[in-house]
N, C-alpha and C positions, 0 to 999 in steps of 0.2 A: 153116744148114740152112733148108729151106723153111718148116717150122713156125714157127721163130722169126721169120722175115721176115713171115709172115702175122700173127703177134702184134703186130709193130710197126705194121702197117696198122690193126689193131684199135684200138691206142692212139691213132693219128692220128684214127680215126673218132670216138673219145670226145671229142676236142677240137673237131672240126668239126661234129658232129651233135648239139648239145645239145637240139634240139627233137624228136629221135626218141624212140621208146619203148625203155626199157631192158628187155631180156629176162632179165637175170641180174644181181642186185644184190650178190651176195656169193659168195665162193669156195665151191665144193662139195667140192673135194678136201681131205681131212683127213690130215695127217701124224701118225702115232701117235708122240707124244713131242714135246718142245719142243727137243730137241737129240739129236745122235747121238754115241756114244762108240765109237771104234775102238781096241780094245786091240792093241798091237803084235804080240802072239803069235797073232792070229787071221788065218787065210787070207782070210776074207771075213766080212762082217756083212750083216744084212738090215734093211730099213726098210719098214714096212707103210704103204700108202696106201689110203684108203677114199673112195669116191665117195658122199657123203651126199646128193647131188642127185637129181633125178627124170629126168635125161637122160644118155645116155652122153657121155663126154668124151675128147678126145685129151689126153694128158699127156706133156710133155717134161721130162726131168730132167737136171741136170748139176751138177758140183762145181767151185767156183772157189776161188782163194786169197785172196779178200778184196775183189776188184774188183766193186762192185755193178753196173757197166755191162757185165759179162762176158756173153757169149753162149755157146752150145754150141760155136761155132767158135773163139772167142778165149779161153775159160777155160783156166786152168792149174792143175793139181793132180796129185799122184802117185797118183790113184785112177782106176779104171775102174768105171763104173756101168752095170748092165744090168737091164731093157731101157731104152735112152735115150728111146724113144718107144713109147707103149702106149695102147691104148684101154681105158678102164675103164667098164663098164656101170653104170647107176644101181643104187645099193645094193650094189655089188660092191666087191671090193678087189683090190689088186695088190701083190706083194712086189718091192721093188727090192733088188738085190744089189750091194754095194760091196766092191771088192777093191783092196787096196794093191799097186801094181805096183813100188814102190821105185825108180823112175827118178831120183829125187832123194833125197839123204841128208837125213834129218830128225834133229833133236837127240834123243838118248836119255836126257837128264837133265831134260827138261821137256816139257810138252805143246806141240803145234802145233795151230793152228786153221785150219779151212777152212769153206766154206759150201755146203750142199746147196740147190739151186734146184729148185723144182717149178712148172712153168708149165702151166696148164690152159686149153684153148681150147674154147669151146662149139661145138656142131655147127652147120652151115649148114642152114637150112630155107627153101626157096623157096616161100613162101605168098603172094607178091605184096604183103606189107606191109613198110613201112619199120621196121626194128628195129635197135637198137644192140647190138652184141655186144662183150663186154669179156673180155679175156684176163687172168687173174689169175696172179701169181707169188708163191709162198711161198718164204721163204728162212730156213733155220735153221742153227745152228752145228754143225759136225762137228769133234770133237776127236780128234786122233791122240794116244793115251796110251801111252807106253812102259811096259812092265812093270818092276817092281822099283824104282819111285820110292820114296825113303826116307820121304816124308811121306804119311800116310794122307789120301786125298782128302776124307773126311767131316769131318776136323778141320783142313783147310787154312785155313779162314776164321779159326780161332783164332790163327793166326800173323800175321794182318794187323796192321800197325803204323800208328797214327794220331797226329797232332799238330795242335793248333790254333795258327795263326799269324795275324798281322795284316799286310796288304799295303795301304799307303796308308790309305784310310778304310774298308776292308772286311776282313772276317775270312774265312779259308779253312780248310778241313780238309784236311790233307795225309795222303794214304794211300799205303802201300807194301805190295806183295805179295811177300814173300820166298819164297813156296812155289813148287813146280814146276808148279802148276796155274793155268789161267785161272779167275779168280774174277769172277762177275757179281754186283754189289751191287745189291739192289733198294731198300734204304732204309738210311739211317744217321743217327743222332741223337746229339747231345752235349748232355745236359740237355734243355732245351726248344728247342734250336736244331737245325734239320735241314739236311742238305746237299742242294744242287740236283744232280740226276742226269738224264742223258739217255742215249740209245742208245750214244753214243760214250764218255762219261765213266764209265759204270757198269761196264765190263769192264776188269779189271786183268790184264794179261799177267804171266807169271812174271817177277819182279824189277822190275816197273814201278812208278813213282812218279807220282802225280797230285795236283793241288790242286783241291778242290771248293769252290765258293762256299757260305757258310753263311748261312742265313736266321735272324734273331734271335740272332746270335752273342753279343750281350752277355750272354745267359742262360747261355752256355757257359763264361764266364770262370772260374767256380768249380767246374766239373765235373771229375771225375777219371776218368770212364769213357766209353766209346763203345758204343752199342748199334747193331747193324747186322744185316742179313739178306743171305744170299747164296742164289742159286738152285742147287740140287743137280742131280745127274744125272737125277733123275726129274721135274724141273720144279717141285718143292716148295721151300719156304723152309727154310733152316737158320739159326737165330738164334744170335747170339754177343754176348758182353759182355766187353770187354777194357779194360784201363787205358790212359788217355791217356799218351803219352810226353811228357816234358818237355824 
């Protein structure tokens, strides 16, 4: 689409024009919520966007299946999002409507994850000055959640299984998510030892097993419990304390 191609030129300008004045230093479009939940029994859901800036903005939105390099033309997902392109005036809002079209079969015994992309492009102003314009893209998770899952989502973290093991000269914390939900771990400690987390390692898919490096793992050798936090549907932390598996 034309808007996306325009945003690519804006990014190129960011690389080539370091000496120009920056007209916008941070994103102005705010997505209400840190994640989107789509219950399988809903015909559609809504996502609210707000323009917290001082100028009107063009906003383009799309949903992908996990490819960060996706564009509105190449993205793949079983959802339709409207409106895909919209102008949002300063201090105003816009509601996006997301509808599942079911063109591909999704598992009904566990969640599936997709990503909502929101790209904002600042307006063009021809005032004779050299100014650098930056297009910002926000990207948050969209979870398709089948109804009737046997485990309650608020307690899914309690089912996490953890084990400390040694690999060569380093210690690792092995984690397994037996629940049907995606669990995003924000922190995890074993005694005075903490696990190293990043964007990729912090999210455990249903049934997934991961090994996390431990800092100060010698202090964890005598520990019997794991303390960790997960991010819930509202973006807040849910804290858990479970015994280490042996």
